N, C-alpha and C positions, 0 to 999 in steps of 0.2 A: 613214532607212533607208542602211547602209551595210555593209559586208564587214568584219569584223573581221582585225586585221593578224595572228592567229594562220591565221585560213582563207589570208591571202594568202599567208605564207610555207610552208604547207603546199603551195599551188598549185608556187609557187615550185621547192620539193624537188622535186614529183613532174615537173615541166616538166625541170628538170636531168637528173635521172634518164632520164627517158624521151627528151629531145634531145640532151644536151649528153655525158654518160655514155658511149654509144656510141661519139661522135667522138672523146673521149679516149682510150677502150680502144683504139679503131683505130690512133690514133698512137702510144702506147705500145708496144702488143704487136709492132706492124709493126716498130719499130726493136728491140725486145727480142729477137726471133727472126730479123733480118734476113730479112724475105719481104716480097713485094709485096701490094699491097693488093688483088689479084685475089680472093684468099680470100674477102675481107669481099663483094664484089660478085658472087661465084658466089651466097654465102650468101644474100644479099638476094634475088637471082633465083629461087633455089630458094625463098625463103617465099614471093615473090608468086605462082608458078605454082602451086605445091601448096598452098599454104593461102588463098590470095586468090581464086584460078580455080578449080583442080581440086576443091578440098575444098567449097566454096561450091555449085558445081554438082552433086555429092552431097548437102549438106544440103538444099536446094532439091529435089530428087528425093524423098529419104527424108521430109522434113517435110512436103509437098504429099500426096504418095500414098500414106502409110503411116500407122497412128495411133502411130507412134512417141513423136511431139511431146506426145500426151495421156496417156502412160503414165509416170510419175516416173521408176521404174527403168530401163525400157527407153531412156528420154532420156538419163539418166545415163551408162548402158553404152555408149549410141553413140555419145555425144559424146565421151568418154575414149577410146574405140578409133578413132574416125575421127581424132581430134589424133593421135595416136600413128602411126597406120598412114600419114597423108597426111606430118606431118613428117619421121619417119625414113626412109620410101621416097625422100622428098624428097632427104633428106640423103645417103643411098646413092646413087641415080641420079645427081644433081650432082657427085658427089665420085669416082665412076666414070668419068664422062665428062670431069672436069675433069683427071682423072689421066692418063686417054690421052692427052688434047692437050699436057698438060705435061709428064710424066712423072712421077716418084716424088714424092708429095707429103710434107710435112714435120710434123711436130706444129705448129708454128707455123702453117701453112696450116691445118690443122683446127679451132685456136683463133680463127683470123680468120675461117674460115666461121662460127663459133659465134658471132661477135661481129656480122657481117652479118646472119646470120638474126635474133639477138635484138634488135641495133639496128633494125633496118627493121619489125620487129612492133613495138617500143616507138614508134618515129616514126611509124609509119603508123596504128597504132590507139590509140594513147595522146597522144602530145605536142601533136597538132593541136587536141583537144578540150580538152586541160589549158589550151593555151595561149589559145583563145578564151575560156575561161570566166575565167581571168585578167586576159586585156584587158577584159570587158566587168566584171570586179569593179573594175579600177581606174578605168575611165570612171564607173562609180558613186559611186566615193568621191570622185572629184574634180569632176564637175558633177552630182551628185544626181539625183532620178529624173525630175526636170522634163527634164534634158539626155538621157536615154533614150527617154522617150515623148513627146517633144515632136512633135506633129502626129497623134499616134494617138487613135482614139475608138472608143465602143463596145465590140463584142467584142475587138478588135485590142489596144486598152489594158486589157481585162481578164486578157487571157492573158499580156501582159508584166507587166502587176503580178505575177500569179500566180507566173510563173517568176523576178521580182525576190524575192519573198518565199521561194521554193523557195532561191534563193542565199544569201540574207542568213542563212537560218534553218537550214542545213545545217550541222553541225559539222566543224571544222578536221580531224578524224581522217579523215572521209569523202575528202575532197581529197589526205591525205597517202597514204591505202590506195595510188591509182594506183601512184606512187614507189616504196612498199615492194614491191609486187607486181612490178614491173619488174626490180628488184635481185634478186628470186629467178629470175625469168623469165630473164633475161641470164645470169646463173650456170649457170642449168642448161640452156640451149641451147649455151652453150660446152662443158660436160661431157658432152653426148650428141653433141655435134659431134666430140669428142675420141675418143669410144666408136666412134661410126661409121668415122671416120679410121685407128681402130683394127683395124676390120673391111677397109676396102679395101685398107689396107695388110698386110692377112694377118698381122698382129701378133696377132690373135685369130681363132677362125673363126667361120663366117657364123652361128652360134647365138646371138650376143650381138646380130644386128640385131632378131630378135623379142624379145630381152630389151632393148634400146632402147625398141621400140614399147611394151611390159610398162611400164617404166620411166615414160615419157610418161603413158601411160592413169593409171596410179596416181597420180602426181604430179597431173593434173587433177582427180582424183575429189573433192577437197574444195570444188572451184569448181564443178563441175558438180552437186554436191548441194545448193549454196547456191541456183544458178541454177533447179533443180526445186522449192525450197522446202523440200528435206526437212532442211537443217543452216539456222537461221537466225541464229545470232551468228557475226557476220563476224569476231569475233576469233580464235574457236575455228577459221573456216577458215583464216585467214591464219597460226595457230600451225601448224595441221597441216600445210599446204603447207609451211612452213619446214621441218619434220622432214623430210618426205617429200624434199624438196630436198637437202637437208643429206645423206641417206641415200645419195641417188642418186650426187650428187657426189663423197662418199668412196668408194662404189664403183667408179666410174669411175678415180677418183686413184689407188687401189691396183692395181687393174686395169693401169693405166698403168704404175705403178712395179714390177710384176711382168714386164712384157713389156720394159722397158727395162732390166732387169737379164740378161734372157738375149740380148738382141738383141747381136751384136759390134759393134764401133765401126764408123760408116758407112764409112770408109777401107779397112778389112778387107772389108767385105762389098762392096765394089765389084769388091776383088781376087779375090773367091770365085767373081764370078760367070761 
C-alpha cells in the first residue's frame, strides 16, 4: 500500500500554492510597490476577525436555531451572502481604520491587503491539512503500513486502515484541486481588496461596496452548490468558479484603469489640497 508519485506531486503543488505563494507575493509586491508589509498584516487580521471569528458565530447561530441548513437553496443563498457580507465589510472596516491611522492608502497597500487576506485564508484553511496529508503519505511510502499502525489493535487499527485505504485510493486530481482553488481565491481576494481600496480612497462611489459583496457571493455560488449537493461534478464547479473569478478580476481591473486615467498625478493632488 503506497501513495502514487502523481498524488505526492499534486500535494506538493497544493502546499506550494497555499503556503509558499502568499509569502513570495508578499516579498515581490512589497518591493514592486515600495510599501510596507503592514497591509498584508492588516489583511490577515481582517480575515481572522471577520471570517474565522464573527462569521463563524453567525454560522453557529443560524445553523443551530433555524432550518436553513436543511433547505439546500436557502443554505446556498445564506452561505454565499454571509461570505460576501463578512469579508467585504471586514475589508471596508479594516481599510478605513488603517487609513485613518496611517494616512492616505496607495494601490500597493490595497494589493498587499488582498495578499494578506488571501494568504491567511490559504495558510490557515488549506496548507496545514495538505502538509499533514503529505507527511503521512511520505511516511507510508518509506516505512510501509506496519510503521504507521504499529501497536494498534481492534477498532483503532480498523479505522487507521480505512483511512490509509482512502488516502491511497484517492486520485491525484483530488489533491490538486485545493491548490488550483487557492490560485483563484488569492487572485480574487487581491482584486476585491483593490475594489474596496478604491471605495475607501473615494476613487469610486460607495455603491461599489455592495457590488463587491455581490461579486463575492456570486463567485462562491458554484462551491456552495457543490456543498449542498446540487452540483456534483467538481470539474464543472472549478470551471464555473474560474470564469466568475476572471470576470470579477477584469471588472475591477477596468474600473481601476478608468479611475487612474481620471486622477491627477499625486504631486498635483497634494498641491490642490
